[in-house]
SEDO-348511 format. One record per residue (C-alpha): residue number from 1; residue in three letters; chain; x, y, z. Coordinates in nm, 3 decimals, always signed. Layout:
N
<r k="NUM" r="Ala" c="A" u="X" v="Y" w="Z"/>
...
***
This chain:
102
<r k="1" r="Met" c="A" u="+6.832" v="+14.079" w="+4.884"/>
<r k="2" r="Ile" c="A" u="+6.690" v="+14.243" w="+5.195"/>
<r k="3" r="Glu" c="A" u="+6.477" v="+13.938" w="+5.249"/>
<r k="4" r="Lys" c="A" u="+6.785" v="+13.718" w="+5.245"/>
<r k="5" r="Thr" c="A" u="+6.957" v="+13.948" w="+5.495"/>
<r k="6" r="Ile" c="A" u="+6.652" v="+13.951" w="+5.718"/>
<r k="7" r="Gln" c="A" u="+6.631" v="+13.572" w="+5.693"/>
<r k="8" r="Ala" c="A" u="+7.004" v="+13.544" w="+5.771"/>
<r k="9" r="Val" c="A" u="+6.957" v="+13.763" w="+6.078"/>
<r k="10" r="Lys" c="A" u="+6.658" v="+13.555" w="+6.190"/>
<r k="11" r="Asp" c="A" u="+6.857" v="+13.236" w="+6.135"/>
<r k="12" r="Ala" c="A" u="+7.149" v="+13.381" w="+6.330"/>
<r k="13" r="Glu" c="A" u="+6.914" v="+13.486" w="+6.611"/>
<r k="14" r="Ala" c="A" u="+6.755" v="+13.141" w="+6.617"/>
<r k="15" r="Lys" c="A" u="+7.098" v="+12.980" w="+6.621"/>
<r k="16" r="Ala" c="A" u="+7.209" v="+13.214" w="+6.903"/>
<r k="17" r="Asp" c="A" u="+6.892" v="+13.132" w="+7.098"/>
<r k="18" r="Asp" c="A" u="+6.960" v="+12.761" w="+7.049"/>
<r k="19" r="Ile" c="A" u="+7.321" v="+12.804" w="+7.165"/>
<r k="20" r="Leu" c="A" u="+7.202" v="+12.996" w="+7.473"/>
<r k="21" r="Arg" c="A" u="+6.942" v="+12.730" w="+7.551"/>
<r k="22" r="Gln" c="A" u="+7.204" v="+12.456" w="+7.521"/>
<r k="23" r="Ala" c="A" u="+7.442" v="+12.655" w="+7.741"/>
<r k="24" r="Asp" c="A" u="+7.170" v="+12.698" w="+8.004"/>
<r k="25" r="Glu" c="A" u="+7.095" v="+12.324" w="+7.993"/>
<r k="26" r="Lys" c="A" u="+7.464" v="+12.238" w="+8.024"/>
<r k="27" r="Ala" c="A" u="+7.505" v="+12.484" w="+8.312"/>
<r k="28" r="Ala" c="A" u="+7.207" v="+12.328" w="+8.491"/>
<r k="29" r="Glu" c="A" u="+7.355" v="+11.980" w="+8.439"/>
<r k="30" r="Val" c="A" u="+7.696" v="+12.088" w="+8.569"/>
<r k="31" r="Leu" c="A" u="+7.536" v="+12.255" w="+8.871"/>
<r k="32" r="Ala" c="A" u="+7.324" v="+11.948" w="+8.946"/>
<r k="33" r="Glu" c="A" u="+7.631" v="+11.723" w="+8.922"/>
<r k="34" r="Ala" c="A" u="+7.830" v="+11.957" w="+9.148"/>
<r k="35" r="Asn" c="A" u="+7.549" v="+11.955" w="+9.404"/>
<r k="36" r="Arg" c="A" u="+7.529" v="+11.575" w="+9.387"/>
<r k="37" r="Lys" c="A" u="+7.905" v="+11.543" w="+9.437"/>
<r k="38" r="Ala" c="A" u="+7.896" v="+11.793" w="+9.724"/>
<r k="39" r="Asp" c="A" u="+7.618" v="+11.595" w="+9.893"/>
<r k="40" r="Glu" c="A" u="+7.816" v="+11.276" w="+9.841"/>
<r k="41" r="Leu" c="A" u="+8.129" v="+11.432" w="+9.991"/>
<r k="42" r="Lys" c="A" u="+7.930" v="+11.561" w="+10.290"/>
<r k="43" r="Gln" c="A" u="+7.781" v="+11.217" w="+10.346"/>
<r k="44" r="Asp" c="A" u="+8.123" v="+11.053" w="+10.319"/>
<r k="45" r="Ala" c="A" u="+8.265" v="+11.301" w="+10.571"/>
<r k="46" r="Ala" c="A" u="+7.973" v="+11.241" w="+10.807"/>
<r k="47" r="Asp" c="A" u="+8.013" v="+10.863" w="+10.776"/>
<r k="48" r="Glu" c="A" u="+8.385" v="+10.891" w="+10.844"/>
<r k="49" r="Ala" c="A" u="+8.323" v="+11.114" w="+11.147"/>
<r k="50" r="Lys" c="A" u="+8.066" v="+10.866" w="+11.284"/>
<r k="51" r="Leu" c="A" u="+8.308" v="+10.577" w="+11.237"/>
<r k="52" r="Lys" c="A" u="+8.587" v="+10.769" w="+11.410"/>
<r k="53" r="Ala" c="A" u="+8.354" v="+10.860" w="+11.697"/>
<r k="54" r="Leu" c="A" u="+8.249" v="+10.496" w="+11.737"/>
<r k="55" r="Gln" c="A" u="+8.613" v="+10.388" w="+11.739"/>
<r k="56" r="Gln" c="A" u="+8.693" v="+10.649" w="+12.004"/>
<r k="57" r="Leu" c="A" u="+8.392" v="+10.538" w="+12.208"/>
<r k="58" r="Glu" c="A" u="+8.504" v="+10.175" w="+12.193"/>
<r k="59" r="Ala" c="A" u="+8.857" v="+10.275" w="+12.293"/>
<r k="60" r="Ala" c="A" u="+8.719" v="+10.476" w="+12.586"/>
<r k="61" r="Lys" c="A" u="+8.501" v="+10.181" w="+12.693"/>
<r k="62" r="Thr" c="A" u="+8.800" v="+9.949" w="+12.679"/>
<r k="63" r="Glu" c="A" u="+9.012" v="+10.192" w="+12.878"/>
<r k="64" r="Ala" c="A" u="+8.734" v="+10.236" w="+13.136"/>
<r k="65" r="Lys" c="A" u="+8.695" v="+9.858" w="+13.167"/>
<r k="66" r="Glu" c="A" u="+9.068" v="+9.816" w="+13.218"/>
<r k="67" r="Gly" c="A" u="+9.061" v="+10.090" w="+13.484"/>
<r k="68" r="Glu" c="A" u="+8.764" v="+9.926" w="+13.652"/>
<r k="69" r="Asp" c="A" u="+8.938" v="+9.588" w="+13.651"/>
<r k="70" r="Ala" c="A" u="+9.254" v="+9.740" w="+13.799"/>
<r k="71" r="Phe" c="A" u="+9.046" v="+9.917" w="+14.066"/>
<r k="72" r="Asp" c="A" u="+8.865" v="+9.591" w="+14.149"/>
<r k="73" r="Ala" c="A" u="+9.196" v="+9.405" w="+14.178"/>
<r k="74" r="Glu" c="A" u="+9.341" v="+9.673" w="+14.406"/>
<r k="75" r="Thr" c="A" u="+9.026" v="+9.678" w="+14.619"/>
<r k="76" r="Thr" c="A" u="+9.033" v="+9.299" w="+14.652"/>
<r k="77" r="Arg" c="A" u="+9.401" v="+9.314" w="+14.752"/>
<r k="78" r="Gln" c="A" u="+9.328" v="+9.578" w="+15.015"/>
<r k="79" r="Val" c="A" u="+9.031" v="+9.383" w="+15.153"/>
<r k="80" r="Glu" c="A" u="+9.245" v="+9.071" w="+15.181"/>
<r k="81" r="Ala" c="A" u="+9.518" v="+9.270" w="+15.358"/>
<r k="82" r="Leu" c="A" u="+9.261" v="+9.411" w="+15.602"/>
<r k="83" r="Lys" c="A" u="+9.121" v="+9.063" w="+15.667"/>
<r k="84" r="Glu" c="A" u="+9.472" v="+8.935" w="+15.738"/>
<r k="85" r="Ala" c="A" u="+9.544" v="+9.228" w="+15.969"/>
<r k="86" r="Ala" c="A" u="+9.212" v="+9.174" w="+16.148"/>
<r k="87" r="Lys" c="A" u="+9.290" v="+8.803" w="+16.188"/>
<r k="88" r="Gln" c="A" u="+9.627" v="+8.885" w="+16.341"/>
<r k="89" r="Lys" c="A" u="+9.468" v="+9.141" w="+16.576"/>
<r k="90" r="Glu" c="A" u="+9.202" v="+8.885" w="+16.671"/>
<r k="91" r="Thr" c="A" u="+9.473" v="+8.632" w="+16.756"/>
<r k="92" r="Gln" c="A" u="+9.657" v="+8.892" w="+16.960"/>
<r k="93" r="Ala" c="A" u="+9.336" v="+8.993" w="+17.139"/>
<r k="94" r="Val" c="A" u="+9.252" v="+8.631" w="+17.225"/>
<r k="95" r="Glu" c="A" u="+9.605" v="+8.576" w="+17.360"/>
<r k="96" r="Leu" c="A" u="+9.584" v="+8.896" w="+17.566"/>
<r k="97" r="Ile" c="A" u="+9.244" v="+8.799" w="+17.710"/>
<r k="98" r="Leu" c="A" u="+9.366" v="+8.450" w="+17.795"/>
<r k="99" r="Lys" c="A" u="+9.678" v="+8.593" w="+17.954"/>
<r k="100" r="Glu" c="A" u="+9.473" v="+8.831" w="+18.166"/>
<r k="101" r="Leu" c="A" u="+9.231" v="+8.560" w="+18.270"/>
<r k="102" r="Phe" c="A" u="+9.493" v="+8.306" w="+18.377"/>
***
């Protein structure tokens, strides 16, 4: 009878050890999966941030190009206005010189 009890205790201990081993394995699997998912989420967030940064960079480049084009147009307009003013002054100067000479 004692032998059966001792054997039952040993069987129970072996079963408990097996249950603990399985629990440890399952915990390790769950932890590995959680780490994998966390890494995946971090990578997704980094990819999304890179994409957003590239979009913002492209928008800034477009805005800068538009500003540059507007500046060039305004500069060209001012240069043409100065040329026209200089041409008028030249005509006036020639007329004044001719008037003084004759």
